[in-house]
A tleap script that builds the chain and sets N, CA, C and O, in Angstrom:
source leaprc.protein.ff14SB
mol = sequence {
  NMET ALA LEU LEU PRO THR THR LYS ARG ILE
  MET THR ARG LEU LYS ASP GLN ILE ARG LEU
  ALA LYS LYS ALA ILE LYS GLU ALA LYS THR
  ASN PRO ASN LEU TYR THR ALA GLU GLU ILE
  SER TYR MET VAL ILE GLN LEU THR ARG ALA
  LYS ILE ALA LEU LYS LEU LYS GLN GLN ARG
  ARG LYS GLN GLU LYS GLY PHE SER ASN GLU
  PHE SER GLU THR HIE ASN SER ASP SER ARG
  GLY GLY GLU ASP ASP GLY ILE ARG SER GLU
  GLY GLU GLN PRO GLU GLN PRO GLY GLU CPRO
}
set mol.1.N position { 21.455 11.582 -11.905 }
set mol.1.CA position { 20.796 10.921 -10.815 }
set mol.1.C position { 19.369 10.587 -11.248 }
set mol.1.O position { 18.625 11.470 -11.676 }
set mol.2.N position { 18.989 9.317 -11.138 }
set mol.2.CA position { 17.666 8.869 -11.555 }
set mol.2.C position { 16.686 8.980 -10.391 }
set mol.2.O position { 17.007 8.635 -9.253 }
set mol.3.N position { 15.509 9.457 -10.691 }
set mol.3.CA position { 14.471 9.577 -9.678 }
set mol.3.C position { 13.597 8.332 -9.688 }
set mol.3.O position { 13.356 7.739 -10.739 }
set mol.4.N position { 13.131 7.947 -8.529 }
set mol.4.CA position { 12.233 6.807 -8.431 }
set mol.4.C position { 10.851 7.209 -8.925 }
set mol.4.O position { 10.431 8.349 -8.724 }
set mol.5.N position { 10.151 6.304 -9.558 }
set mol.5.CA position { 8.786 6.644 -9.978 }
set mol.5.C position { 7.894 6.853 -8.754 }
set mol.5.O position { 8.110 6.243 -7.707 }
set mol.6.N position { 6.910 7.701 -8.893 }
set mol.6.CA position { 6.049 8.026 -7.763 }
set mol.6.C position { 5.081 6.900 -7.417 }
set mol.6.O position { 4.497 6.907 -6.333 }
set mol.7.N position { 4.900 5.935 -8.313 }
set mol.7.CA position { 3.976 4.846 -8.043 }
set mol.7.C position { 4.598 3.764 -7.178 }
set mol.7.O position { 3.876 2.912 -6.659 }
set mol.8.N position { 5.899 3.769 -7.009 }
set mol.8.CA position { 6.555 2.746 -6.203 }
set mol.8.C position { 6.303 3.025 -4.727 }
set mol.8.O position { 6.555 4.127 -4.238 }
set mol.9.N position { 5.807 2.023 -4.031 }
set mol.9.CA position { 5.547 2.162 -2.601 }
set mol.9.C position { 6.747 1.688 -1.820 }
set mol.9.O position { 7.298 0.621 -2.090 }
set mol.10.N position { 7.140 2.468 -0.873 }
set mol.10.CA position { 8.242 2.084 -0.004 }
set mol.10.C position { 7.627 1.498 1.261 }
set mol.10.O position { 6.896 2.180 1.978 }
set mol.11.N position { 7.925 0.242 1.526 }
set mol.11.CA position { 7.353 -0.430 2.681 }
set mol.11.C position { 8.137 -0.061 3.936 }
set mol.11.O position { 9.364 -0.158 3.971 }
set mol.12.N position { 7.419 0.355 4.946 }
set mol.12.CA position { 8.029 0.647 6.233 }
set mol.12.C position { 7.343 -0.195 7.294 }
set mol.12.O position { 6.255 -0.730 7.084 }
set mol.13.N position { 7.988 -0.296 8.410 }
set mol.13.CA position { 7.397 -1.038 9.506 }
set mol.13.C position { 6.147 -0.323 9.999 }
set mol.13.O position { 6.029 0.897 9.882 }
set mol.14.N position { 5.231 -1.083 10.543 }
set mol.14.CA position { 3.985 -0.486 11.029 }
set mol.14.C position { 4.253 0.490 12.169 }
set mol.14.O position { 3.608 1.535 12.256 }
set mol.15.N position { 5.188 0.160 13.033 }
set mol.15.CA position { 5.514 1.060 14.138 }
set mol.15.C position { 6.088 2.374 13.620 }
set mol.15.O position { 5.818 3.438 14.178 }
set mol.16.N position { 6.879 2.299 12.557 }
set mol.16.CA position { 7.429 3.524 11.958 }
set mol.16.C position { 6.324 4.350 11.305 }
set mol.16.O position { 6.330 5.579 11.386 }
set mol.17.N position { 5.373 3.670 10.656 }
set mol.17.CA position { 4.252 4.382 10.047 }
set mol.17.C position { 3.448 5.117 11.111 }
set mol.17.O position { 3.061 6.270 10.920 }
set mol.18.N position { 3.197 4.446 12.235 }
set mol.18.CA position { 2.442 5.065 13.322 }
set mol.18.C position { 3.192 6.261 13.873 }
set mol.18.O position { 2.609 7.324 14.086 }
set mol.19.N position { 4.480 6.088 14.103 }
set mol.19.CA position { 5.294 7.170 14.658 }
set mol.19.C position { 5.325 8.378 13.719 }
set mol.19.O position { 5.172 9.516 14.160 }
set mol.20.N position { 5.523 8.125 12.426 }
set mol.20.CA position { 5.589 9.225 11.466 }
set mol.20.C position { 4.243 9.922 11.298 }
set mol.20.O position { 4.190 11.145 11.168 }
set mol.21.N position { 3.165 9.157 11.299 }
set mol.21.CA position { 1.840 9.768 11.161 }
set mol.21.C position { 1.507 10.625 12.379 }
set mol.21.O position { 0.958 11.718 12.237 }
set mol.22.N position { 1.835 10.137 13.572 }
set mol.22.CA position { 1.601 10.923 14.785 }
set mol.22.C position { 2.406 12.219 14.754 }
set mol.22.O position { 1.909 13.286 15.116 }
set mol.23.N position { 3.654 12.105 14.316 }
set mol.23.CA position { 4.519 13.287 14.256 }
set mol.23.C position { 3.983 14.306 13.252 }
set mol.23.O position { 3.979 15.506 13.525 }
set mol.24.N position { 3.531 13.830 12.095 }
set mol.24.CA position { 3.018 14.733 11.069 }
set mol.24.C position { 1.726 15.412 11.524 }
set mol.24.O position { 1.520 16.597 11.263 }
set mol.25.N position { 0.856 14.663 12.203 }
set mol.25.CA position { -0.395 15.246 12.697 }
set mol.25.C position { -0.111 16.279 13.776 }
set mol.25.O position { -0.767 17.319 13.836 }
set mol.26.N position { 0.861 15.995 14.621 }
set mol.26.CA position { 1.231 16.948 15.674 }
set mol.26.C position { 1.811 18.224 15.062 }
set mol.26.O position { 1.500 19.327 15.513 }
set mol.27.N position { 2.646 18.077 14.045 }
set mol.27.CA position { 3.209 19.250 13.370 }
set mol.27.C position { 2.122 20.038 12.648 }
set mol.27.O position { 2.193 21.265 12.567 }
set mol.28.N position { 1.123 19.344 12.125 }
set mol.28.CA position { 0.028 20.025 11.432 }
set mol.28.C position { -0.801 20.867 12.404 }
set mol.28.O position { -1.339 21.909 12.030 }
set mol.29.N position { -0.898 20.411 13.649 }
set mol.29.CA position { -1.645 21.176 14.646 }
set mol.29.C position { -0.885 22.447 15.036 }
set mol.29.O position { -1.498 23.487 15.276 }
set mol.30.N position { 0.445 22.363 15.098 }
set mol.30.CA position { 1.233 23.536 15.485 }
set mol.30.C position { 1.395 24.503 14.324 }
set mol.30.O position { 1.478 25.713 14.537 }
set mol.31.N position { 1.442 23.989 13.093 }
set mol.31.CA position { 1.595 24.839 11.910 }
set mol.31.C position { 0.481 24.498 10.925 }
set mol.31.O position { 0.655 23.608 10.093 }
set mol.32.N position { -0.662 25.186 10.999 }
set mol.32.CA position { -1.820 24.817 10.166 }
set mol.32.C position { -1.599 24.990 8.664 }
set mol.32.O position { -2.334 24.393 7.879 }
set mol.33.N position { -0.633 25.767 8.242 }
set mol.33.CA position { -0.397 25.977 6.815 }
set mol.33.C position { 0.457 24.879 6.188 }
set mol.33.O position { 0.720 24.903 4.986 }
set mol.34.N position { 0.879 23.942 6.983 }
set mol.34.CA position { 1.779 22.899 6.496 }
set mol.34.C position { 1.053 21.886 5.599 }
set mol.34.O position { 1.593 21.486 4.568 }
set mol.35.N position { -0.158 21.470 5.977 }
set mol.35.CA position { -0.914 20.470 5.219 }
set mol.35.C position { -2.327 20.974 4.972 }
set mol.35.O position { -2.829 21.835 5.694 }
set mol.36.N position { -2.961 20.424 3.939 }
set mol.36.CA position { -4.365 20.755 3.678 }
set mol.36.C position { -5.255 19.881 4.561 }
set mol.36.O position { -4.782 18.939 5.196 }
set mol.37.N position { -6.527 20.197 4.592 }
set mol.37.CA position { -7.466 19.426 5.415 }
set mol.37.C position { -7.584 17.987 4.909 }
set mol.37.O position { -7.722 17.057 5.703 }
set mol.38.N position { -7.528 17.806 3.581 }
set mol.38.CA position { -7.596 16.452 3.021 }
set mol.38.C position { -6.381 15.631 3.419 }
set mol.38.O position { -6.504 14.446 3.727 }
set mol.39.N position { -5.204 16.257 3.415 }
set mol.39.CA position { -3.987 15.541 3.793 }
set mol.39.C position { -4.022 15.131 5.265 }
set mol.39.O position { -3.591 14.034 5.620 }
set mol.40.N position { -4.526 16.001 6.098 }
set mol.40.CA position { -4.601 15.683 7.521 }
set mol.40.C position { -5.592 14.547 7.759 }
set mol.40.O position { -5.305 13.630 8.528 }
set mol.41.N position { -6.748 14.597 7.111 }
set mol.41.CA position { -7.722 13.522 7.286 }
set mol.41.C position { -7.178 12.196 6.747 }
set mol.41.O position { -7.442 11.140 7.322 }
set mol.42.N position { -6.429 12.245 5.661 }
set mol.42.CA position { -5.804 11.039 5.116 }
set mol.42.C position { -4.781 10.470 6.112 }
set mol.42.O position { -4.704 9.257 6.307 }
set mol.43.N position { -4.001 11.360 6.738 }
set mol.43.CA position { -3.018 10.898 7.726 }
set mol.43.C position { -3.702 10.246 8.922 }
set mol.43.O position { -3.209 9.251 9.453 }
set mol.44.N position { -4.831 10.799 9.346 }
set mol.44.CA position { -5.565 10.229 10.479 }
set mol.44.C position { -6.095 8.840 10.109 }
set mol.44.O position { -6.025 7.908 10.911 }
set mol.45.N position { -6.621 8.711 8.900 }
set mol.45.CA position { -7.127 7.409 8.442 }
set mol.45.C position { -5.983 6.391 8.375 }
set mol.45.O position { -6.134 5.250 8.810 }
set mol.46.N position { -4.850 6.810 7.833 }
set mol.46.CA position { -3.707 5.906 7.727 }
set mol.46.C position { -3.160 5.530 9.098 }
set mol.46.O position { -2.705 4.404 9.299 }
set mol.47.N position { -3.203 6.462 10.035 }
set mol.47.CA position { -2.769 6.168 11.398 }
set mol.47.C position { -3.668 5.098 12.011 }
set mol.47.O position { -3.178 4.157 12.637 }
set mol.48.N position { -4.968 5.238 11.835 }
set mol.48.CA position { -5.916 4.250 12.359 }
set mol.48.C position { -5.697 2.893 11.708 }
set mol.48.O position { -5.683 1.870 12.393 }
set mol.49.N position { -5.528 2.878 10.400 }
set mol.49.CA position { -5.291 1.608 9.689 }
set mol.49.C position { -4.000 0.940 10.145 }
set mol.49.O position { -3.959 -0.280 10.306 }
set mol.50.N position { -2.948 1.723 10.353 }
set mol.50.CA position { -1.673 1.159 10.783 }
set mol.50.C position { -1.797 0.577 12.186 }
set mol.50.O position { -1.228 -0.477 12.469 }
set mol.51.N position { -2.530 1.248 13.065 }
set mol.51.CA position { -2.719 0.725 14.419 }
set mol.51.C position { -3.486 -0.587 14.391 }
set mol.51.O position { -3.130 -1.532 15.094 }
set mol.52.N position { -4.533 -0.648 13.587 }
set mol.52.CA position { -5.326 -1.875 13.478 }
set mol.52.C position { -4.482 -3.006 12.901 }
set mol.52.O position { -4.527 -4.136 13.386 }
set mol.53.N position { -3.714 -2.691 11.864 }
set mol.53.CA position { -2.864 -3.713 11.238 }
set mol.53.C position { -1.813 -4.228 12.212 }
set mol.53.O position { -1.501 -5.419 12.218 }
set mol.54.N position { -1.264 -3.332 13.038 }
set mol.54.CA position { -0.265 -3.746 14.021 }
set mol.54.C position { -0.892 -4.666 15.059 }
set mol.54.O position { -0.291 -5.675 15.429 }
set mol.55.N position { -2.091 -4.336 15.535 }
set mol.55.CA position { -2.769 -5.193 16.517 }
set mol.55.C position { -3.080 -6.564 15.924 }
set mol.55.O position { -2.894 -7.586 16.585 }
set mol.56.N position { -3.552 -6.587 14.681 }
set mol.56.CA position { -3.837 -7.868 14.034 }
set mol.56.C position { -2.566 -8.696 13.848 }
set mol.56.O position { -2.574 -9.913 14.036 }
set mol.57.N position { -1.492 -8.034 13.482 }
set mol.57.CA position { -0.215 -8.730 13.302 }
set mol.57.C position { 0.265 -9.315 14.625 }
set mol.57.O position { 0.744 -10.448 14.674 }
set mol.58.N position { 0.131 -8.531 15.705 }
set mol.58.CA position { 0.557 -9.017 17.013 }
set mol.58.C position { -0.294 -10.195 17.468 }
set mol.58.O position { 0.234 -11.165 18.013 }
set mol.59.N position { -1.603 -10.122 17.252 }
set mol.59.CA position { -2.484 -11.227 17.627 }
set mol.59.C position { -2.189 -12.468 16.802 }
set mol.59.O position { -2.193 -13.581 17.328 }
set mol.60.N position { -1.934 -12.283 15.506 }
set mol.60.CA position { -1.630 -13.413 14.629 }
set mol.60.C position { -0.338 -14.096 15.062 }
set mol.60.O position { -0.264 -15.324 15.094 }
set mol.61.N position { 0.677 -13.307 15.395 }
set mol.61.CA position { 1.954 -13.894 15.821 }
set mol.61.C position { 1.808 -14.611 17.148 }
set mol.61.O position { 2.409 -15.663 17.363 }
set mol.62.N position { 1.001 -14.036 18.047 }
set mol.62.CA position { 0.774 -14.661 19.339 }
set mol.62.C position { 0.046 -15.981 19.164 }
set mol.62.O position { 0.365 -16.966 19.831 }
set mol.63.N position { -0.939 -16.003 18.260 }
set mol.63.CA position { -1.706 -17.215 18.019 }
set mol.63.C position { -0.839 -18.291 17.374 }
set mol.63.O position { -0.988 -19.473 17.684 }
set mol.64.N position { 0.059 -17.897 16.487 }
set mol.64.CA position { 0.936 -18.863 15.825 }
set mol.64.C position { 1.898 -19.495 16.810 }
set mol.64.O position { 2.288 -20.650 16.642 }
set mol.65.N position { 2.285 -18.753 17.837 }
set mol.65.CA position { 3.201 -19.293 18.835 }
set mol.65.C position { 2.495 -20.168 19.858 }
set mol.65.O position { 3.147 -20.871 20.630 }
set mol.66.N position { 1.171 -20.131 19.869 }
set mol.66.CA position { 0.440 -21.015 20.751 }
set mol.66.C position { 0.043 -20.404 22.080 }
set mol.66.O position { -0.422 -21.133 22.956 }
set mol.67.N position { 0.202 -19.119 22.273 }
set mol.67.CA position { -0.179 -18.499 23.529 }
set mol.67.C position { -1.618 -18.026 23.543 }
set mol.67.O position { -2.122 -17.635 24.596 }
set mol.68.N position { -2.285 -18.049 22.420 }
set mol.68.CA position { -3.661 -17.581 22.364 }
set mol.68.C position { -4.408 -18.384 21.315 }
set mol.68.O position { -3.879 -18.658 20.238 }
set mol.69.N position { -5.628 -18.756 21.629 }
set mol.69.CA position { -6.431 -19.478 20.650 }
set mol.69.C position { -7.593 -18.615 20.186 }
set mol.69.O position { -8.665 -19.125 19.861 }
set mol.70.N position { -7.378 -17.312 20.158 }
set mol.70.CA position { -8.432 -16.370 19.809 }
set mol.70.C position { -8.941 -16.572 18.383 }
set mol.70.O position { -10.142 -16.461 18.135 }
set mol.71.N position { -8.052 -16.866 17.454 }
set mol.71.CA position { -8.433 -17.042 16.070 }
set mol.71.C position { -8.426 -18.510 15.662 }
set mol.71.O position { -8.460 -18.824 14.472 }
set mol.72.N position { -8.384 -19.401 16.630 }
set mol.72.CA position { -8.309 -20.816 16.328 }
set mol.72.C position { -9.617 -21.312 15.734 }
set mol.72.O position { -10.693 -20.877 16.146 }
set mol.73.N position { -9.532 -22.216 14.773 }
set mol.73.CA position { -10.726 -22.767 14.150 }
set mol.73.C position { -11.434 -23.737 15.086 }
set mol.73.O position { -12.648 -23.911 14.976 }
set mol.74.N position { -10.713 -24.372 15.998 }
set mol.74.CA position { -11.296 -25.352 16.899 }
set mol.74.C position { -11.664 -24.755 18.245 }
set mol.74.O position { -12.024 -25.487 19.168 }
set mol.75.N position { -11.581 -23.451 18.370 }
set mol.75.CA position { -11.823 -22.799 19.651 }
set mol.75.C position { -13.241 -23.027 20.155 }
set mol.75.O position { -13.420 -23.301 21.342 }
set mol.76.N position { -14.234 -22.927 19.317 }
set mol.76.CA position { -15.616 -23.036 19.742 }
set mol.76.C position { -16.225 -24.403 19.426 }
set mol.76.O position { -17.442 -24.564 19.511 }
set mol.77.N position { -15.430 -25.352 19.077 }
set mol.77.CA position { -15.987 -26.648 18.701 }
set mol.77.C position { -16.236 -27.502 19.940 }
set mol.77.O position { -15.592 -27.322 20.973 }
set mol.78.N position { -17.175 -28.429 19.820 }
set mol.78.CA position { -17.499 -29.352 20.891 }
set mol.78.C position { -16.700 -30.621 20.646 }
set mol.78.O position { -16.843 -31.252 19.599 }
set mol.79.N position { -15.863 -31.000 21.598 }
set mol.79.CA position { -14.992 -32.150 21.383 }
set mol.79.C position { -15.769 -33.461 21.398 }
set mol.79.O position { -15.348 -34.425 20.758 }
set mol.80.N position { -16.883 -33.521 22.106 }
set mol.80.CA position { -17.651 -34.762 22.157 }
set mol.80.C position { -18.631 -34.880 21.006 }
set mol.80.O position { -18.921 -35.988 20.556 }
set mol.81.N position { -19.133 -33.787 20.532 }
set mol.81.CA position { -20.034 -33.816 19.398 }
set mol.81.C position { -21.440 -34.275 19.735 }
set mol.81.O position { -22.323 -34.170 18.884 }
set mol.82.N position { -21.689 -34.774 20.925 }
set mol.82.CA position { -23.024 -35.166 21.339 }
set mol.82.C position { -23.547 -36.418 20.673 }
set mol.82.O position { -24.745 -36.692 20.747 }
set mol.83.N position { -22.701 -37.177 20.033 }
set mol.83.CA position { -23.146 -38.386 19.354 }
set mol.83.C position { -22.599 -39.617 20.050 }
set mol.83.O position { -21.567 -39.558 20.719 }
set mol.84.N position { -23.292 -40.723 19.891 }
set mol.84.CA position { -22.821 -41.995 20.427 }
set mol.84.C position { -21.911 -42.619 19.385 }
set mol.84.O position { -22.384 -43.107 18.358 }
set mol.85.N position { -20.620 -42.607 19.639 }
set mol.85.CA position { -19.673 -43.142 18.666 }
set mol.85.C position { -19.272 -44.575 18.970 }
set mol.85.O position { -18.413 -45.131 18.286 }
set mol.86.N position { -19.883 -45.188 19.994 }
set mol.86.CA position { -19.604 -46.584 20.295 }
set mol.86.C position { -18.423 -46.782 21.217 }
set mol.86.O position { -18.165 -47.911 21.636 }
set mol.87.N position { -17.711 -45.755 21.542 }
set mol.87.CA position { -16.540 -45.893 22.402 }
set mol.87.C position { -16.978 -46.001 23.856 }
set mol.87.O position { -16.471 -46.838 24.602 }
set mol.88.N position { -17.902 -45.169 24.248 }
set mol.88.CA position { -18.382 -45.189 25.617 }
set mol.88.C position { -19.569 -46.138 25.710 }
set mol.88.O position { -20.497 -46.068 24.905 }
set mol.89.N position { -19.530 -47.019 26.694 }
set mol.89.CA position { -20.663 -47.922 26.869 }
set mol.89.C position { -21.579 -47.358 27.943 }
set mol.89.O position { -21.144 -46.638 28.842 }
set mol.90.N position { -22.837 -47.696 27.831 }
set mol.90.CA position { -23.783 -47.269 28.846 }
set mol.90.C position { -23.829 -48.342 29.913 }
set mol.90.O position { -24.171 -49.494 29.647 }
set mol.91.N position { -23.484 -47.949 31.116 }
set mol.91.CA position { -23.469 -48.905 32.219 }
set mol.91.C position { -24.871 -49.224 32.680 }
set mol.91.O position { -25.798 -48.437 32.490 }
set mol.92.N position { -25.017 -50.388 33.289 }
set mol.92.CA position { -26.318 -50.790 33.812 }
set mol.92.C position { -26.488 -50.167 35.177 }
set mol.92.O position { -25.701 -50.425 36.087 }
set mol.93.N position { -27.497 -49.362 35.320 }
set mol.93.CA position { -27.772 -48.684 36.573 }
set mol.93.C position { -28.881 -49.429 37.307 }
set mol.93.O position { -29.849 -49.864 36.684 }
set mol.94.N position { -28.751 -49.581 38.618 }
set mol.94.CA position { -29.833 -50.218 39.373 }
set mol.94.C position { -31.041 -49.292 39.426 }
set mol.94.O position { -30.905 -48.068 39.429 }
set mol.95.N position { -32.237 -49.902 39.467 }
set mol.95.CA position { -33.443 -49.096 39.489 }
set mol.95.C position { -33.617 -48.398 40.822 }
set mol.95.O position { -34.074 -47.256 40.850 }
set mol.96.N position { -33.277 -49.024 41.902 }
set mol.96.CA position { -33.390 -48.438 43.228 }
set mol.96.C position { -31.972 -48.159 43.751 }
set mol.96.O position { -31.069 -48.974 43.562 }
set mol.97.N position { -31.781 -47.010 44.406 }
set mol.97.CA position { -30.462 -46.761 44.979 }
set mol.97.C position { -30.133 -47.802 46.049 }
set mol.97.O position { -31.007 -48.213 46.812 }
set mol.98.N position { -28.927 -48.204 46.098 }
set mol.98.CA position { -28.478 -49.166 47.076 }
set mol.98.C position { -28.542 -50.607 46.614 }
set mol.98.O position { -28.022 -51.486 47.301 }
set mol.99.N position { -29.151 -50.880 45.492 }
set mol.99.CA position { -29.204 -52.263 44.977 }
set mol.99.C position { -27.918 -52.559 44.217 }
set mol.99.O position { -27.387 -51.687 43.531 }
set mol.100.N position { -27.418 -53.780 44.335 }
set mol.100.CA position { -26.193 -54.132 43.615 }
set mol.100.C position { -26.404 -54.371 42.144 }
set mol.100.O position { -25.451 -54.675 41.426 }
savepdb mol mol.pdb
quit
């Protein structure tokens, strides 16, 4: 039976990573001899990173579907641009109100 090299990363879903990290941290609290302090702090960091990555993934998918323009490049742009492009003409206004 061949063993996998330790450098190979096994990709799991972000939700699974969050679930497993929460479970491991909870088990570490009930059995303190199970993990070292460095391992627990690493799990907490990875849990935070997985949560952030999941939120970013959800926002990205929502934006791609068109339900949110949070990350849109044109979100904060001015559609008129404040320039006279020749399309709109300036109408002649009477000097006194009521004059034709």
